[in-house]
BALOBA-1460 file (C-alpha; in Angstrom, 3 decimals):
// residues 111
<rec num="1" residu="l" x="-27.251" y="28.345" z="-16.237"/>
<rec num="2" residu="l" x="-26.588" y="25.446" z="-13.913"/>
<rec num="3" residu="l" x="-23.067" y="24.837" z="-12.799"/>
<rec num="4" residu="f" x="-22.096" y="21.289" z="-11.955"/>
<rec num="5" residu="r" x="-19.037" y="20.530" z="-9.913"/>
<rec num="6" residu="y" x="-17.579" y="17.109" z="-9.977"/>
<rec num="7" residu="c" x="-15.542" y="15.933" z="-7.047"/>
<rec num="8" residu="l" x="-13.380" y="12.848" z="-6.821"/>
<rec num="9" residu="e" x="-15.281" y="12.064" z="-3.649"/>
<rec num="10" residu="d" x="-18.469" y="11.707" z="-5.713"/>
<rec num="11" residu="s" x="-16.927" y="8.963" z="-7.868"/>
<rec num="12" residu="a" x="-18.181" y="5.411" z="-7.720"/>
<rec num="13" residu="n" x="-15.928" y="2.935" z="-5.942"/>
<rec num="14" residu="e" x="-15.310" y="1.127" z="-9.230"/>
<rec num="15" residu="i" x="-13.831" y="4.281" z="-10.780"/>
<rec num="16" residu="l" x="-11.549" y="4.794" z="-7.796"/>
<rec num="17" residu="y" x="-10.393" y="1.175" z="-7.969"/>
<rec num="18" residu="e" x="-9.650" y="1.724" z="-11.662"/>
<rec num="19" residu="i" x="-7.531" y="4.757" z="-10.731"/>
<rec num="20" residu="f" x="-5.756" y="2.656" z="-8.091"/>
<rec num="21" residu="e" x="-4.688" y="0.209" z="-10.826"/>
<rec num="22" residu="y" x="-2.358" y="2.907" z="-12.174"/>
<rec num="23" residu="l" x="-0.796" y="3.743" z="-8.811"/>
<rec num="24" residu="d" x="1.701" y="2.020" z="-6.589"/>
<rec num="25" residu="g" x="0.463" y="0.806" z="-3.201"/>
<rec num="26" residu="y" x="2.555" y="3.392" z="-1.399"/>
<rec num="27" residu="d" x="1.135" y="6.190" z="-3.572"/>
<rec num="28" residu="i" x="-2.389" y="5.005" z="-2.791"/>
<rec num="29" residu="y" x="-1.549" y="4.991" z="0.897"/>
<rec num="30" residu="k" x="-0.021" y="8.483" z="0.861"/>
<rec num="31" residu="g" x="-2.682" y="9.962" z="-1.406"/>
<rec num="32" residu="f" x="-5.875" y="8.435" z="-0.066"/>
<rec num="33" residu="y" x="-5.346" y="6.836" z="3.347"/>
<rec num="34" residu="n" x="-5.929" y="9.870" z="5.576"/>
<rec num="35" residu="l" x="-8.489" y="11.783" z="3.497"/>
<rec num="36" residu="n" x="-11.628" y="10.361" z="5.064"/>
<rec num="37" residu="n" x="-13.079" y="7.018" z="6.186"/>
<rec num="38" residu="r" x="-14.403" y="6.104" z="2.747"/>
<rec num="39" residu="f" x="-11.063" y="6.602" z="0.999"/>
<rec num="40" residu="q" x="-9.226" y="4.890" z="3.842"/>
<rec num="41" residu="n" x="-11.492" y="1.840" z="3.567"/>
<rec num="42" residu="l" x="-11.134" y="1.792" z="-0.222"/>
<rec num="43" residu="a" x="-7.351" y="1.915" z="0.087"/>
<rec num="44" residu="i" x="-7.273" y="-0.832" z="2.703"/>
<rec num="45" residu="n" x="-9.697" y="-3.080" z="0.814"/>
<rec num="46" residu="s" x="-7.990" y="-2.560" z="-2.520"/>
<rec num="47" residu="n" x="-6.269" y="-5.571" z="-4.071"/>
<rec num="48" residu="i" x="-3.448" y="-3.187" z="-4.933"/>
<rec num="49" residu="l" x="-2.208" y="-3.426" z="-1.362"/>
<rec num="50" residu="t" x="-1.493" y="-7.134" z="-1.882"/>
<rec num="51" residu="k" x="1.372" y="-6.212" z="-4.236"/>
<rec num="52" residu="i" x="3.939" y="-4.061" z="-2.481"/>
<rec num="53" residu="n" x="6.820" y="-2.521" z="-4.417"/>
<rec num="54" residu="i" x="8.990" y="-0.493" z="-2.094"/>
<rec num="55" residu="s" x="11.698" y="1.050" z="-4.212"/>
<rec num="56" residu="t" x="12.129" y="4.755" z="-3.503"/>
<rec num="57" residu="i" x="11.015" y="5.472" z="0.010"/>
<rec num="58" residu="s" x="12.758" y="7.157" z="2.911"/>
<rec num="59" residu="k" x="13.286" y="5.318" z="6.168"/>
<rec num="60" residu="t" x="10.863" y="7.626" z="8.013"/>
<rec num="61" residu="n" x="8.130" y="7.159" z="5.411"/>
<rec num="62" residu="f" x="8.705" y="3.423" z="5.341"/>
<rec num="63" residu="e" x="8.312" y="3.071" z="9.100"/>
<rec num="64" residu="d" x="4.929" y="4.825" z="8.878"/>
<rec num="65" residu="y" x="3.900" y="2.657" z="5.914"/>
<rec num="66" residu="y" x="5.183" y="-0.457" z="7.681"/>
<rec num="67" residu="h" x="3.057" y="0.094" z="10.784"/>
<rec num="68" residu="n" x="-0.105" y="1.285" z="8.986"/>
<rec num="69" residu="i" x="-0.155" y="-0.919" z="5.875"/>
<rec num="70" residu="l" x="2.345" y="-3.775" z="5.882"/>
<rec num="71" residu="i" x="1.737" y="-5.129" z="9.371"/>
<rec num="72" residu="p" x="-2.101" y="-4.939" z="9.266"/>
<rec num="73" residu="n" x="-2.158" y="-6.492" z="5.756"/>
<rec num="74" residu="q" x="0.714" y="-8.945" z="6.076"/>
<rec num="75" residu="s" x="-1.554" y="-11.981" z="5.736"/>
<rec num="76" residu="q" x="-2.894" y="-10.659" z="2.391"/>
<rec num="77" residu="i" x="0.336" y="-9.585" z="0.676"/>
<rec num="78" residu="t" x="1.265" y="-11.795" z="-2.290"/>
<rec num="79" residu="f" x="4.139" y="-9.795" z="-3.822"/>
<rec num="80" residu="l" x="6.898" y="-7.917" z="-2.039"/>
<rec num="81" residu="r" x="9.717" y="-6.051" z="-3.776"/>
<rec num="82" residu="l" x="12.373" y="-4.512" z="-1.550"/>
<rec num="83" residu="s" x="14.931" y="-2.198" z="-3.127"/>
<rec num="84" residu="n" x="16.481" y="-0.547" z="-0.088"/>
<rec num="85" residu="p" x="18.724" y="-2.324" z="2.427"/>
<rec num="86" residu="f" x="17.094" y="-0.554" z="5.397"/>
<rec num="87" residu="v" x="13.648" y="-1.763" z="4.289"/>
<rec num="88" residu="a" x="14.807" y="-5.374" z="4.147"/>
<rec num="89" residu="e" x="16.537" y="-4.898" z="7.490"/>
<rec num="90" residu="i" x="13.267" y="-3.750" z="9.083"/>
<rec num="91" residu="i" x="11.216" y="-6.539" z="7.460"/>
<rec num="92" residu="f" x="13.684" y="-9.260" z="8.474"/>
<rec num="93" residu="s" x="14.812" y="-7.792" z="11.817"/>
<rec num="94" residu="e" x="12.035" y="-9.299" z="13.885"/>
<rec num="95" residu="a" x="12.587" y="-13.022" z="14.128"/>
<rec num="96" residu="r" x="10.038" y="-14.937" z="12.079"/>
<rec num="97" residu="l" x="8.131" y="-11.814" z="10.984"/>
<rec num="98" residu="i" x="8.340" y="-12.880" z="7.347"/>
<rec num="99" residu="l" x="6.470" y="-16.073" z="8.292"/>
<rec num="100" residu="n" x="3.373" y="-13.933" z="8.943"/>
<rec num="101" residu="f" x="3.195" y="-13.143" z="5.221"/>
<rec num="102" residu="i" x="1.249" y="-16.371" z="4.661"/>
<rec num="103" residu="r" x="0.116" y="-15.550" z="1.102"/>
<rec num="104" residu="l" x="3.485" y="-14.278" z="-0.070"/>
<rec num="105" residu="e" x="4.225" y="-15.852" z="-3.453"/>
<rec num="106" residu="t" x="7.042" y="-13.601" z="-4.675"/>
<rec num="107" residu="i" x="9.732" y="-11.660" z="-2.879"/>
<rec num="108" residu="i" x="12.342" y="-9.690" z="-4.804"/>
<rec num="109" residu="l" x="15.421" y="-8.232" z="-3.142"/>
<rec num="110" residu="d" x="17.166" y="-5.923" z="-5.599"/>
<rec num="111" residu="y" x="19.570" y="-3.690" z="-3.747"/>
């Protein structure tokens, strides 16, 4: 009797990208970013990270996300939804920072 074990790590990139379609960008970051180089690269290269919906996130978690995802990908982000005043304050605190989001098509402030 042969026993086969299937690991998420053995999945094809296409399957992982399909899974990413059902997750928020922040969830992808928290769940996959620090697992290993392959998952980190998949998370970074995912189109999901072009649509950022930051609704329920603590200030500490946002600062980590901001430095590791938002800033490095700011030229690729097309959609940005900010639901917390402190998040908007951080995004807009640095003069002209929002101008670096050159592909930004939609920004929603709902707080």
